Wavefront OBJ file of the C-alpha trace (Angstrom):
o trace
v -18.485 78.223 100.390
v -17.796 76.184 103.520
v -17.637 72.419 103.114
v -19.565 70.145 105.468
v -17.312 68.670 108.187
v -17.053 65.231 106.538
v -16.214 66.673 103.118
v -13.750 69.135 104.638
v -11.959 66.302 106.452
v -11.806 64.233 103.252
v -10.469 67.205 101.296
v -7.774 67.838 103.920
v -6.759 64.171 103.911
v -6.559 64.217 100.120
v -4.397 67.356 100.239
v -2.030 65.796 102.780
v -1.902 62.596 100.729
v -1.153 64.562 97.590
v 1.692 66.491 99.201
v 3.146 63.353 100.810
v 3.112 61.241 97.651
v 4.228 64.135 95.457
v 7.204 64.601 97.742
v 8.021 60.907 97.425
v 7.757 61.138 93.633
v 10.212 64.038 93.556
v 12.677 62.177 95.800
v 12.481 59.021 93.701
v 13.053 60.929 90.474
v 15.932 62.854 92.033
v 17.718 59.693 93.137
v 16.910 57.403 90.203
v 16.952 60.071 87.455
v 14.157 58.648 85.326
v 11.274 56.281 86.074
v 8.285 55.101 84.093
v 4.765 55.628 85.402
v 4.500 51.915 86.190
v 7.842 51.872 88.012
v 6.712 54.787 90.180
v 3.392 53.012 90.788
v 5.129 49.866 92.055
v 7.652 51.702 94.222
v 5.066 53.960 95.856
v 2.399 51.345 96.548
v 2.772 48.023 98.415
v 1.232 45.054 96.525
v -1.690 44.657 98.943
v -2.758 48.296 98.398
v -1.855 48.652 94.734
v -4.743 49.372 92.336
v -4.587 47.805 88.897
v -4.243 51.197 87.236
v -2.308 54.173 88.667
v -5.136 56.663 88.157
v -4.412 58.752 91.254
v -0.658 58.724 90.568
v -1.222 59.934 87.010
v -3.286 62.807 88.367
v -0.518 63.771 90.776
v 2.126 63.530 88.066
v -0.039 65.795 85.930
v -0.178 68.372 88.736
v 3.589 68.206 89.222
v 3.989 68.651 85.468
v 1.746 71.732 85.493
v 3.766 73.118 88.393
v 6.957 72.808 86.336
v 8.596 70.339 88.716
v 8.666 67.276 86.445
v 8.940 66.656 82.723
v 8.086 63.632 80.616
v 8.813 61.990 77.298
v 7.586 58.800 75.654
v 9.795 55.741 76.033
v 11.365 54.129 73.027
v 9.878 50.858 71.844
v 11.963 47.649 72.021
v 14.879 48.162 69.690
v 13.520 51.599 68.843
v 10.454 50.035 67.242
v 6.765 50.592 67.864
v 4.373 53.518 67.669
v 5.550 56.335 69.915
v 2.085 57.087 71.286
v 1.719 53.493 72.491
v 4.822 53.742 74.683
v 4.654 54.692 78.387
v 5.714 58.059 79.753
v 9.112 58.422 81.383
v 9.299 61.032 84.141
v 12.256 63.133 85.304
v 12.831 66.319 87.265
v 13.127 69.791 85.856
v 15.709 72.194 87.270
v 13.023 73.566 89.601
v 12.094 70.057 90.734
v 15.704 69.141 91.492
v 16.215 72.384 93.417
v 13.095 71.732 95.498
v 14.475 68.331 96.571
v 17.876 69.790 97.370
v 16.298 72.574 99.433
v 14.485 69.947 101.525
v 17.869 68.408 102.352
v 16.571 64.842 102.752
v 18.797 63.258 100.086
v 22.519 63.539 99.355
v 23.005 66.140 96.592
v 23.735 64.822 93.119
v 26.013 66.820 90.782
v 24.098 66.181 87.557
v 20.884 67.405 86.017
v 18.688 65.218 83.813
v 17.668 66.626 80.434
v 15.174 65.463 77.792
v 18.153 64.687 75.574
v 19.816 62.456 78.161
v 16.558 60.613 78.894
v 15.981 60.006 75.185
v 19.589 58.925 74.645
v 21.154 55.558 73.988
v 21.239 54.528 77.671
v 17.486 54.818 78.210
v 16.811 51.068 78.188
v 19.828 50.452 80.412
v 18.675 53.019 82.984
v 15.177 51.541 83.077
v 16.685 48.061 83.395
v 18.743 49.088 86.437
v 15.484 50.411 87.910
v 13.884 47.010 87.340
v 16.694 45.325 89.274
v 16.157 47.662 92.223
v 12.380 47.232 92.027
v 12.750 43.441 92.092
v 14.692 43.686 95.360
v 12.101 46.080 96.831
v 9.182 43.843 95.870
v 10.777 40.686 97.261
v 11.787 42.463 100.473
v 8.143 43.454 100.957
v 7.027 39.893 100.309
v 9.595 38.272 102.601
v 9.474 40.780 105.444
v 12.989 42.055 104.756
v 14.083 45.672 104.344
v 14.874 47.291 101.016
v 13.035 50.485 100.234
v 12.580 52.590 97.083
v 15.585 54.740 98.007
v 17.861 51.849 99.000
v 19.739 51.776 95.721
v 21.816 54.568 94.216
v 22.581 54.566 90.487
v 26.001 55.151 88.960
v 28.313 55.202 91.964
v 31.986 55.840 91.207
v 34.889 54.517 93.295
v 38.503 55.391 92.568
v 40.751 52.434 91.711
v 44.138 54.089 91.077
v 46.044 57.297 91.729
v 46.642 59.744 88.926
v 44.815 62.125 86.644
v 43.731 59.966 83.720
v 40.252 59.973 82.229
v 37.622 59.605 84.948
v 36.568 56.234 83.489
v 40.168 54.983 83.727
v 40.677 56.042 87.339
v 37.314 54.791 88.659
v 35.009 51.808 88.514
v 31.470 53.118 88.020
v 28.887 50.676 89.354
v 25.490 50.721 87.690
v 24.103 50.872 91.225
v 24.966 50.284 94.864
v 22.092 48.537 96.640
v 21.498 47.960 100.362
v 19.380 45.090 101.669
v 18.584 43.917 105.206
v 17.846 40.198 105.527
v 15.574 39.726 108.554
v 15.584 36.105 109.678
v 13.220 34.275 112.003
v 13.900 35.360 115.550
v 14.731 38.871 114.404
v 18.358 38.395 113.440
v 19.305 41.111 110.948
v 22.042 40.889 108.328
v 22.926 44.083 106.484
v 24.123 43.483 102.942
v 25.505 45.793 100.280
v 25.920 45.057 96.580
v 27.653 46.525 93.585
v 25.121 45.941 90.809
v 26.091 45.544 87.157
v 23.233 45.340 84.669
v 24.056 43.982 81.227
v 21.632 43.902 78.300
v 24.052 41.821 76.226
v 24.972 44.953 74.309
v 28.667 45.012 75.292
v 31.181 42.277 74.613
v 31.885 39.663 77.264
v 35.490 40.872 77.342
v 34.409 44.423 78.190
v 32.053 43.253 80.937
v 34.765 40.974 82.342
v 37.180 43.929 82.368
v 34.723 45.829 84.532
v 34.569 42.902 86.958
v 38.362 42.877 87.033
v 38.229 46.545 88.060
v 36.519 45.479 91.278
v 39.681 43.557 92.089
v 41.632 46.788 91.659
v 39.131 48.550 93.916
v 39.590 45.929 96.638
v 43.364 46.443 96.672
v 43.582 50.165 95.923
v 45.332 52.141 98.682
v 45.493 55.895 97.980
v 48.953 57.399 98.354
v 49.846 61.007 98.976
v 52.477 62.391 96.631
v 54.071 64.034 99.675
v 55.691 61.241 101.683
v 55.941 63.510 104.744
v 52.145 63.845 104.853
v 51.419 60.120 104.751
v 49.612 58.845 107.847
v 49.309 55.540 109.620
v 46.199 54.868 107.475
v 48.288 54.901 104.301
v 47.909 51.125 103.992
v 44.117 51.177 104.387
v 42.199 50.371 101.155
v 40.033 53.247 99.925
v 36.805 51.216 99.902
v 36.952 50.864 103.697
v 36.125 54.566 104.041
v 32.752 53.985 102.382
v 31.721 50.395 103.158
v 31.939 48.353 106.397
v 32.650 45.228 104.313
v 33.411 44.913 100.631
v 30.048 44.695 98.813
v 29.213 41.582 96.841
v 29.127 42.102 93.081
v 25.895 41.063 91.355
v 25.753 40.866 87.574
v 22.180 40.848 86.283
v 21.777 39.846 82.639
v 18.963 40.694 80.271
v 18.477 40.872 76.514
v 16.199 42.702 74.143
v 13.286 40.648 72.782
v 13.680 39.255 69.256
v 12.295 41.040 66.239
v 8.981 39.892 64.829
v 9.309 36.479 63.177
v 12.673 35.669 64.741
v 13.096 32.798 67.239
v 13.594 33.724 70.886
v 17.134 32.695 71.793
v 17.549 34.946 74.820
v 17.910 32.082 77.309
v 20.693 30.489 75.274
v 22.464 33.828 74.790
v 22.419 34.638 78.486
v 23.575 31.130 79.439
v 26.487 31.457 77.035
v 27.309 34.868 78.464
v 27.409 33.415 81.983
v 29.820 30.732 80.768
v 32.056 33.379 79.172
v 32.134 35.438 82.371
v 32.928 32.367 84.478
v 35.866 31.501 82.234
v 37.221 35.060 82.039
v 36.892 35.758 85.769
v 38.599 32.472 86.604
v 41.479 33.304 84.264
v 42.124 36.735 85.762
v 45.178 36.607 88.018
v 44.015 39.320 90.414
v 40.487 37.967 90.857
v 41.817 34.440 91.322
v 44.100 35.683 94.059
v 41.194 37.494 95.738
v 38.571 34.775 95.414
v 38.457 34.400 99.196
v 37.804 38.124 99.619
v 35.531 39.071 96.696
v 32.204 37.481 95.785
v 30.752 37.853 92.285
v 27.505 36.248 91.166
v 25.566 36.228 87.903
v 21.828 35.838 87.331
v 19.189 37.067 84.916
v 16.579 39.752 85.473
v 13.820 37.222 84.783
v 15.092 34.855 87.489
v 15.449 37.718 89.964
v 11.901 38.920 89.323
v 10.312 35.473 89.367
v 12.199 33.771 92.213
v 13.763 36.553 94.300
v 17.316 37.115 95.562
v 17.064 34.512 98.362
v 16.465 31.720 95.830
v 19.408 29.789 94.314
v 19.574 31.887 91.148
v 23.168 33.182 91.222
v 26.141 31.496 89.578
v 29.260 32.272 91.672
v 32.090 33.252 89.325
v 35.027 32.759 91.683
v 34.102 29.340 93.067
v 34.920 25.836 91.841
v 36.633 24.940 88.586
v 35.418 24.571 85.001
v 35.180 20.804 85.554
v 33.567 21.119 89.016
v 31.260 24.077 88.849
v 29.507 25.239 92.051
v 25.747 24.913 92.342
v 23.681 28.087 91.991
v 23.278 29.940 95.271
v 21.404 32.859 96.799
v 22.477 36.485 97.245
v 25.037 35.466 99.904
v 26.996 33.781 97.087
v 27.898 30.811 99.306
v 29.795 32.964 101.771
v 27.183 33.396 104.510
l 1 2 3 4 5 6 7 8 9 10 11 12 13 14 15 16 17 18 19 20 21 22 23 24 25 26 27 28 29 30 31 32 33 34 35 36 37 38 39 40 41 42 43 44 45 46 47 48 49 50 51 52 53 54 55 56 57 58 59 60 61 62 63 64 65 66 67 68 69 70 71 72 73 74 75 76 77 78 79 80 81 82 83 84 85 86 87 88 89 90 91 92 93 94 95 96 97 98 99 100 101 102 103 104 105 106 107 108 109 110 111 112 113 114 115 116 117 118 119 120 121 122 123 124 125 126 127 128 129 130 131 132 133 134 135 136 137 138 139 140 141 142 143 144 145 146 147 148 149 150 151 152 153 154 155 156 157 158 159 160 161 162 163 164 165 166 167 168 169 170 171 172 173 174 175 176 177 178 179 180 181 182 183 184 185 186 187 188 189 190 191 192 193 194 195 196 197 198 199 200 201 202 203 204 205 206 207 208 209 210 211 212 213 214 215 216 217 218 219 220 221 222 223 224 225 226 227 228 229 230 231 232 233 234 235 236 237 238 239 240 241 242 243 244 245 246 247 248 249 250 251 252 253 254 255 256 257 258 259 260 261 262 263 264 265 266 267 268 269 270 271 272 273 274 275 276 277 278 279 280 281 282 283 284 285 286 287 288 289 290 291 292 293 294 295 296 297 298 299 300 301 302 303 304 305 306 307 308 309 310 311 312 313 314 315 316 317 318 319 320 321 322 323 324 325 326 327 328 329 330 331 332 333 334 335 336 337 338
């Protein structure tokens, strides 16, 4: 049966829309590994066009699921609690879905494949939290007229920090994400910014988190050396990070904490404030970071502050500025080095 011209045009537009958004869904899941339905809804739809409920997106996800391109599981409740059926779906690519993205050639290939077991594993809340950090930057960029799109952060980026063949974790600093942001000022001036993002749910000790920050000092100074002296070039004194970044990215530590159990007082604000104090003290005591405080910028904030006030608000505590008795005032994402 032939459709009337108006209905045929509407059907064609719907088909094009479906293919376009489905392609975007596959790319987002390929890059970010796993996203909730709501996270996909926010990333795919600007605030002024965003319906209250992602009905159309759910339909598209269902079609992708039927086609064998995506898979889903229910998220864990806070602290592993809550009825499973009341939790949102988490979406990730199947092998066929990942191959379809790689065949398109629009994104850099990733060496891993996501499995139901990895999505359901212990790092689920951490992965979703890193997504929330990226989403906060995307939403505020939209609001402020800056540039930071859904694909402008890459999770789990490794950079080598020493020569040798130790465990991968010992030879590299693995950032939770690398995020790119373009600050567009009045008059059109554009400032391109890059960030190493560390997301902490207050599940690791302050000492362990501080050790990871100290690894960024190693990264700043690391110069790869060839074992064969005869093969060393004039670039042998060039730090490795310069091959990947035009300037050394600022390091942003974003803190969060799980909500309290039923009946317990909410002490998250106090816990995160204490954690910021611990990081300030440990970073200031590190010999390497102290020596590099004019070259490296590290700032700490909370996910709630980032979501509510945005990265251009004075929400970051600079870790390598001032002294314990003369602490610097909170600053924006430039970390007082604009």
